C-alpha positions as CSV (number, residue, x, y, z in Angstrom):
1,X,-114.1,-43.5,-42.4
2,X,-110.6,-42.6,-42.8
3,X,-111.7,-41.8,-47.0
4,X,-114.2,-39.3,-45.6
5,X,-112.0,-37.5,-42.6
6,X,-109.0,-36.9,-45.4
7,X,-111.6,-35.3,-48.0
8,X,-113.0,-33.1,-45.3
9,X,-109.7,-32.1,-43.9
10,X,-108.9,-30.4,-47.0
11,X,-111.8,-28.7,-47.4
12,X,-111.5,-27.3,-43.8
13,X,-108.1,-26.0,-45.0
14,X,-109.6,-24.2,-47.9
15,X,-112.0,-22.7,-45.9
16,X,-109.1,-21.3,-42.9
17,X,-107.2,-20.5,-45.8
18,X,-109.7,-18.4,-47.4
19,X,-110.6,-16.5,-44.2
20,X,-107.5,-15.8,-43.4
21,X,-106.9,-14.5,-47.0
22,X,-109.9,-12.7,-46.5
23,X,-109.0,-10.8,-43.1
24,X,-105.7,-10.0,-44.2
25,X,-106.8,-8.5,-47.8
26,X,-109.5,-6.7,-45.7
27,X,-107.2,-4.8,-43.0
28,X,-105.1,-4.0,-46.0
29,X,-107.8,-2.2,-47.7
30,X,-108.7,-1.0,-44.6
31,X,-105.4,0.5,-44.1
32,X,-104.8,1.6,-47.6
33,X,-108.1,3.2,-47.5
34,X,-106.4,5.1,-44.0
35,X,-104.0,6.2,-45.8
36,X,-106.0,7.5,-48.8
37,X,-108.1,9.5,-46.2
38,X,-105.0,10.6,-44.7
39,X,-103.5,11.5,-48.0
40,X,-106.9,13.8,-48.9
41,X,-106.8,15.7,-45.8
42,X,-103.3,16.8,-46.2
43,X,-104.1,18.2,-49.6
44,X,-106.7,19.8,-48.4
45,X,-105.2,21.6,-45.6
46,X,-102.4,22.4,-47.7
47,X,-105.2,24.4,-50.1
48,X,-106.4,26.0,-47.0
49,X,-103.3,27.1,-45.5
50,X,-102.1,28.3,-49.4
51,X,-105.4,30.1,-49.7
52,X,-105.3,31.8,-46.0
53,X,-101.7,33.0,-46.9
54,X,-102.5,35.0,-49.8
55,X,-104.6,37.3,-48.0
56,X,-102.6,38.0,-45.4
57,X,-100.0,40.4,-45.8
58,X,-97.3,39.3,-43.0
59,X,-97.0,35.9,-44.3
60,X,-93.6,35.4,-46.9
61,X,-95.0,34.1,-50.4
62,X,-91.9,31.9,-50.3
63,X,-92.2,30.0,-47.2
64,X,-96.2,29.8,-47.8
65,X,-95.3,28.3,-51.4
66,X,-92.6,25.7,-49.5
67,X,-95.0,25.2,-46.6
68,X,-97.7,24.2,-49.5
69,X,-95.4,22.1,-51.2
70,X,-94.1,20.2,-48.4
71,X,-97.3,19.1,-47.3
72,X,-98.3,18.1,-50.7
73,X,-95.3,16.0,-50.9
74,X,-96.2,14.5,-47.6
75,X,-99.6,13.9,-49.0
76,X,-98.3,11.8,-51.9
77,X,-95.7,9.8,-49.7
78,X,-98.9,8.7,-47.7
79,X,-100.9,8.0,-51.0
80,X,-97.7,5.9,-52.2
81,X,-97.8,4.2,-49.1
82,X,-101.7,3.4,-49.2
83,X,-101.0,2.2,-52.6
84,X,-98.4,0.0,-51.6
85,X,-99.9,-1.4,-48.7
86,X,-103.1,-2.3,-50.9
87,X,-101.3,-3.6,-53.9
88,X,-98.9,-5.9,-52.0
89,X,-101.1,-7.3,-49.5
90,X,-103.3,-8.3,-52.7
91,X,-100.8,-8.9,-55.5
92,X,-100.3,-12.7,-54.3
93,X,-103.6,-14.1,-55.6
94,X,-103.1,-11.9,-59.2
95,X,-99.8,-13.5,-59.7
96,X,-97.4,-10.2,-59.7
97,X,-93.6,-10.9,-58.3
98,X,-93.8,-10.4,-54.6
99,X,-90.3,-8.5,-54.7
100,X,-90.4,-6.4,-57.7
101,X,-93.5,-5.1,-55.8
102,X,-92.3,-4.4,-52.9
103,X,-88.9,-2.8,-54.2
104,X,-90.7,-0.5,-56.3
105,X,-93.1,0.7,-53.4
106,X,-90.1,0.8,-51.2
107,X,-88.4,3.3,-54.3
108,X,-91.0,5.1,-54.7
109,X,-91.9,5.7,-50.5
110,X,-88.5,6.2,-49.9
111,X,-87.8,8.9,-52.8
112,X,-90.8,11.1,-51.7
113,X,-89.5,10.9,-47.7
114,X,-86.3,12.4,-49.2
115,X,-87.9,14.9,-51.3
116,X,-90.5,16.0,-47.7
117,X,-87.1,15.9,-45.6
118,X,-84.7,18.2,-48.4
119,X,-87.9,20.5,-48.9
120,X,-88.3,20.7,-44.9
121,X,-84.0,21.3,-44.7
122,X,-85.1,24.0,-47.6
123,X,-87.7,25.9,-45.2
124,X,-85.6,25.8,-42.4
125,X,-82.6,27.4,-44.2
126,X,-85.0,30.3,-45.4
127,X,-86.3,30.7,-42.0
128,X,-83.0,30.9,-40.7
129,X,-81.3,33.0,-42.9
130,X,-84.0,35.7,-42.5
131,X,-84.3,35.4,-38.8
132,X,-80.4,35.6,-38.7
133,X,-79.7,32.3,-36.8
134,X,-77.0,31.1,-38.6
135,X,-76.0,29.2,-35.9
136,X,-79.1,26.6,-36.4
137,X,-77.9,25.8,-39.3
138,X,-76.4,22.2,-38.1
139,X,-80.3,21.1,-38.2
140,X,-81.0,21.3,-41.6
141,X,-77.6,20.0,-42.1
142,X,-78.7,17.1,-40.4
143,X,-81.6,16.6,-41.9
144,X,-79.9,16.6,-45.3
145,X,-77.5,14.0,-43.7
146,X,-80.4,11.7,-43.0
147,X,-81.6,11.6,-46.6
148,X,-78.7,11.1,-47.6
149,X,-77.7,8.0,-45.5
150,X,-81.6,6.9,-46.7
151,X,-80.7,7.4,-50.2
152,X,-77.5,5.2,-49.5
153,X,-79.5,3.1,-47.2
154,X,-81.9,2.9,-50.3
155,X,-79.2,2.0,-52.7
156,X,-77.8,-1.5,-51.0
157,X,-81.5,-2.8,-50.4
158,X,-81.6,-2.5,-53.8
159,X,-78.7,-3.8,-54.9
160,X,-78.7,-6.6,-52.5
161,X,-82.6,-7.7,-54.0
162,X,-81.5,-7.4,-57.7
163,X,-81.3,-11.0,-57.7
164,X,-84.6,-11.7,-56.3
165,X,-86.4,-10.1,-59.1
166,X,-86.3,-11.9,-62.8
167,X,-84.7,-10.0,-65.0
168,X,-87.7,-9.1,-67.3
169,X,-89.4,-7.4,-64.2
170,X,-86.0,-5.7,-63.3
171,X,-86.0,-4.1,-67.0
172,X,-89.6,-2.4,-65.8
173,X,-88.6,-0.8,-62.7
């Protein structure tokens, strides 16, 4: 009787582990899909805004291009986030180094966010210079300072996690 119980118990544990794994992968793919759909929506909105602004003579072309690029960079960040979530939670079964994957995902995402922040600061600088509101330039300076701190924190993260990634994987990233 004890032998039968021992034989059945691992099967039950394997079934529950498989169920949890499927649930985790399913949610990861759901969130990944949501981020991908949001990225596509942002691309569509950016194209619509750009094309709509081309026919309007009251819209400044420089601001229009920068706003469109900013929306596209945010769409790229959403896409990268979707790819990272999908890959991070499904790569364990593929045997990929999870630390290498997290480092690569965070680096791409933070880099994309920093690009979006710098573009937003550029838009604000252009807007304030056109409206002669030089007193408000501390907002874009604060955004640039926050972006610089984010990049410094990313560098610290990469330095602190360097030992967790095998040397052959670190040379690829």
